[in-house]
N, C-alpha and C positions, 0 to 999 in steps of 0.2 A: 504494500500500500504506500509506504513512504518513499520507496526507492524508485518506483517506476515512473518513467517520463510519459507513459501512455495513459491518458485519462480514462480510457475504457478499462484498462487493467486495474487502475486505482478504484474506479467505481465498482467493478465486480468484486474486488477484495473487500471493500466496505460492505457491499451487499451480502457477501458470504458471512462476514462477521455479524451482520444484522440477523441472519437466519440462524446462526449458531447461538448467539445470545448468552446470557447467564455468565457464570464464572469462567467458562472457556473463553468467551470474548473479552472478559475483563482484563486478561493479560495484555490485550492490545489497546487498552484505554488511552494511554498517552498518545499512541499513534492516531487513534480516532479523534482525540481532541485536536491534534495538529491538522487532521483532515477537515475540521470545521472551517479552516481558512484556505482550503484548496481553491485554486483559481476556477475549477469547474463546479458548477452548481450541483450537478448530479452526484459528485463525490461527497460534497457537503451534506446533501440530503440523505444519502445512505449512511454516512457517519452518524448523523442525528438518529436515524432509525436504530443503528447498532448500539449506540449509547443507551437509548431507551430500553432496548431488549436486555441490557445488562442489569437494569433495575437499580435498586437502592445502593448497590456496590459502586455505582457510577457517580457517586456524590462529588468526587473531585472535578467532574465536568460541569457542574452547575454554574459556576461563575462564567465559564466560557460560553455556555448555552445562553445565559442571561445577556451577555454582550451581543451574541449573535441575534437574539430576539430584538434587540434595539435597532438593528439594521436590516432585519428580514423583511422581505416583501410579503404581500398578502397570501401568496400561495405557499410560502415556506413557514410562516408564523404558526399555523395550527400544528404542524409536525413538531416544532420545537416545544410548544406548550404541552403537547401530548407526552413528549419525552420527559419534560420536567415533572409531569404528573406521575409517570412511571417510576421516576427516581424517588418521588415523594418529597417535593420541595415546596416551601411557601411561595416561591416565585410563580408557581403554576396557579 
């Protein structure tokens, strides 16, 4: 995810982590947080999904998600809010 120059590869890596979820995906949390700033929106979107599927253990991502929420467009904002709810944060 973090090393590929190909946005399709980065997007599919984030999607795979979203599908895995839970503690298995938690090992990639730092990489997923970094992917929130990827230049490709689809990579950012799948990173948000993956973080949400980690659940409460993704607490370190809350600050980054809150910042992303401040700049998100109307199509992306609901997914960030849903992820914050899955983590269980007051920001949601």
